[in-house]
C-alpha positions as CSV (number, residue, x, y, z in Angstrom):
1,M,58.5,-17.1,18.3
2,N,58.2,-13.9,20.3
3,R,55.8,-12.5,17.7
4,T,53.7,-15.7,18.0
5,L,53.5,-15.3,21.8
6,A,52.6,-11.7,21.5
7,M,49.7,-12.5,19.1
8,I,48.4,-15.2,21.5
9,A,48.5,-12.7,24.3
10,V,46.6,-10.1,22.3
11,A,43.9,-12.6,21.3
12,G,43.6,-13.6,25.0
13,L,43.1,-10.0,26.1
14,M,40.4,-9.5,23.4
15,A,38.5,-12.6,24.5
16,C,38.6,-11.5,28.1
17,G,37.4,-8.0,27.1
18,T,34.5,-9.4,25.2
19,A,33.5,-11.7,28.0
20,F,33.7,-8.8,30.5
21,A,31.6,-6.6,28.2
22,Q,28.9,-9.3,28.0
23,Q,28.9,-9.7,31.8
24,T,28.7,-5.9,32.5
25,A,26.3,-5.0,29.7
26,P,23.0,-3.6,31.1
27,P,20.1,-5.9,30.8
28,A,17.6,-5.4,28.0
29,P,14.6,-3.4,29.1
30,A,11.6,-5.5,30.1
31,A,8.5,-5.4,27.9
32,S,5.8,-3.2,29.3
33,A,3.5,-5.2,31.5
34,S,-0.2,-5.3,31.0
35,P,-2.3,-3.6,33.7
36,K,-2.7,-5.7,36.9
37,E,-6.0,-7.6,36.7
38,G,-8.7,-5.8,38.6
39,S,-6.7,-2.6,38.8
40,V,-8.0,0.8,37.9
41,N,-6.3,0.7,34.5
42,D,-7.3,-2.9,33.8
43,R,-11.0,-2.0,34.5
44,R,-10.8,1.1,32.4
45,A,-9.4,-0.9,29.4
46,D,-12.1,-3.5,29.9
47,Q,-14.9,-1.0,30.0
48,Q,-13.6,0.7,26.8
49,Q,-13.5,-2.7,25.1
50,R,-17.2,-3.3,26.1
51,I,-18.2,0.1,24.8
52,A,-16.4,-0.5,21.5
53,N,-18.1,-3.8,21.0
54,G,-21.4,-2.3,21.7
55,V,-20.8,0.5,19.2
56,Q,-19.8,-2.0,16.5
57,S,-22.7,-4.3,17.1
58,G,-25.3,-1.5,17.2
59,Q,-26.2,-2.4,20.8
60,L,-25.1,1.1,21.8
61,T,-26.7,4.1,20.1
62,A,-24.7,7.3,19.4
63,G,-26.5,9.0,22.3
64,E,-25.8,6.2,24.7
65,T,-22.1,6.1,23.7
66,N,-21.9,9.8,24.0
67,N,-23.2,9.6,27.6
68,L,-20.9,6.7,28.6
69,E,-17.8,8.2,27.1
70,S,-18.5,11.6,28.7
71,R,-18.7,9.8,32.1
72,E,-15.5,7.8,31.3
73,A,-13.7,11.1,30.4
74,N,-14.7,12.5,33.8
75,V,-13.4,9.4,35.6
76,N,-10.1,9.6,33.7
77,R,-9.7,13.3,34.6
78,E,-10.3,12.5,38.3
79,I,-7.7,9.7,38.2
80,R,-5.2,12.0,36.5
81,D,-5.8,14.8,39.0
82,D,-5.6,12.5,42.0
83,R,-2.3,11.0,40.8
84,A,-0.8,14.4,40.0
85,A,-1.6,15.4,43.6
86,N,0.0,12.3,45.1
87,D,3.2,11.6,43.3
88,G,1.6,9.4,40.6
89,R,-0.4,7.2,43.0
90,L,-3.9,6.8,44.2
91,T,-4.7,6.7,47.9
92,A,-6.8,3.9,49.4
93,Q,-9.8,6.3,49.6
94,E,-9.3,7.4,46.0
95,H,-9.1,3.8,44.9
96,K,-12.5,3.1,46.6
97,Q,-14.1,6.2,45.0
98,I,-12.9,5.3,41.5
99,N,-13.9,1.7,42.0
100,R,-17.5,2.8,42.9
101,Q,-17.6,5.0,39.8
102,Q,-16.4,2.2,37.6
103,N,-19.0,-0.2,39.1
104,N,-21.7,2.3,38.2
105,M,-20.2,2.6,34.7
106,S,-20.2,-1.1,34.3
107,R,-23.9,-1.4,35.2
108,S,-24.7,1.4,32.8
109,I,-22.8,-0.3,29.9
110,Y,-24.7,-3.5,30.6
111,N,-28.1,-1.8,30.8
112,D,-27.5,0.3,27.6
113,K,-26.4,-2.8,25.7
114,H,-29.4,-4.8,26.8
115,N,-32.2,-2.3,26.5
116,A,-34.6,-1.8,23.5
117,A,-32.6,1.0,22.0
118,Q,-30.5,-0.1,19.0
119,A,-28.5,1.7,16.4
120,H,-30.2,1.1,13.0
121,F,-28.2,2.0,9.9
122,G,-30.3,0.7,7.0
123,N,-29.1,-0.6,3.7
124,N,-29.0,2.7,1.9
125,E,-26.1,5.0,1.2
126,V,-26.7,7.1,4.3
127,G,-27.1,4.1,6.5
128,Q,-23.9,2.5,5.2
129,R,-21.9,5.6,5.8
130,R,-23.3,5.8,9.4
131,E,-22.3,2.2,10.0
132,N,-18.8,2.8,8.6
133,Q,-18.3,5.8,10.8
134,Q,-19.4,3.8,13.9
135,D,-17.0,1.0,13.0
136,R,-14.2,3.6,12.8
137,I,-15.1,5.1,16.1
138,A,-15.3,1.6,17.7
139,N,-11.8,0.7,16.4
140,G,-10.5,4.0,17.7
141,I,-12.0,3.3,21.2
142,R,-10.7,-0.3,21.1
143,N,-7.1,0.5,20.2
144,G,-6.8,3.7,22.3
145,S,-6.3,6.1,19.4
146,M,-9.4,7.9,20.5
147,T,-9.7,9.2,24.1
148,A,-13.0,9.0,25.9
149,G,-13.5,12.7,25.5
150,E,-12.9,12.5,21.7
151,A,-15.3,9.6,21.4
152,A,-17.9,11.5,23.4
153,R,-17.6,14.6,21.1
154,T,-17.7,12.5,17.9
155,E,-20.7,10.5,19.1
156,N,-22.5,13.7,20.1
157,R,-22.0,14.9,16.5
158,E,-23.2,11.6,15.2
159,Q,-26.3,11.8,17.5
160,G,-27.1,15.1,16.0
161,I,-26.9,13.7,12.4
162,N,-29.0,10.7,13.3
163,Q,-31.7,13.0,14.8
164,Q,-31.7,15.1,11.6
165,V,-32.1,12.0,9.4
166,R,-34.9,10.8,11.6
167,A,-36.7,14.1,11.5
168,D,-36.3,14.5,7.7
169,R,-37.7,11.0,7.1
170,A,-40.6,11.6,9.4
171,A,-41.5,14.7,7.5
172,N,-41.2,13.0,4.1
173,G,-42.9,9.7,4.4
174,G,-39.8,7.8,5.5
175,R,-37.6,9.1,2.7
176,L,-34.9,11.7,2.2
177,T,-35.1,14.3,-0.6
178,G,-32.1,14.8,-2.8
179,Q,-31.3,18.1,-1.0
180,E,-31.5,16.3,2.4
181,K,-29.2,13.6,1.2
182,R,-26.7,16.1,0.1
183,Q,-26.9,17.9,3.4
184,I,-26.5,14.7,5.4
185,N,-23.6,13.7,3.2
186,H,-21.9,17.0,3.8
187,E,-22.3,16.6,7.6
188,Q,-21.0,13.0,7.4
189,N,-17.9,14.3,5.5
190,G,-17.2,16.6,8.4
191,A,-17.7,13.9,11.0
192,S,-15.4,11.6,9.0
193,R,-12.6,14.2,9.0
194,Q,-13.1,14.7,12.7
195,I,-12.7,10.9,13.3
196,Y,-9.5,10.9,11.2
197,R,-8.0,13.8,13.1
198,Q,-8.8,12.4,16.5
199,K,-7.3,9.0,15.6
200,H,-4.1,10.5,14.3
201,N,-3.3,13.2,16.8
202,A,-1.1,13.0,19.8
203,A,-3.9,12.3,22.3
204,H,-4.3,8.6,23.2
205,A,-6.5,6.8,25.8
206,P,-4.7,6.2,29.1
207,K,-3.5,2.6,29.7
């Protein structure tokens, strides 16, 4: 009888302990919230989405994307420096300044996507590789695995290759010689490795 009572008491204590542990356990961490609509980070993410879509659709040329991403990288540095100088926040004046710059960026993206300049890749091997590289860059911009600075450097390199292809074709009746194709292929291999490294390194676009 005494043993039965002791067992009941132990079971009761264990149940109380479990209930107490459940009540005092720290709450699970909340999922990270998306940037507040209209905030600096929200607008930054939106602009990068628009650039990525323009790259993938061919509405933005490599030169246009290089220019846009260089400007975006400058804005990002300014935001980072301002926050570092002010305990992680932006002052009201800094908010206004960044907002003006983002407004200018937004207009530039719209104008570049709706002008006559388009990225033309062609149905040949060189054109297909260029299109594939641009798709990979667009995906890197879209998912944040490429920073604005990385995208600008890569698009600057792509712009150089595109200018070389255009000049070679102009000098050869619209075609590329076997030697020119090999040279372009070599340069595209280098650009491909650069895209891979940038998408897999520790640098990521700020959220």
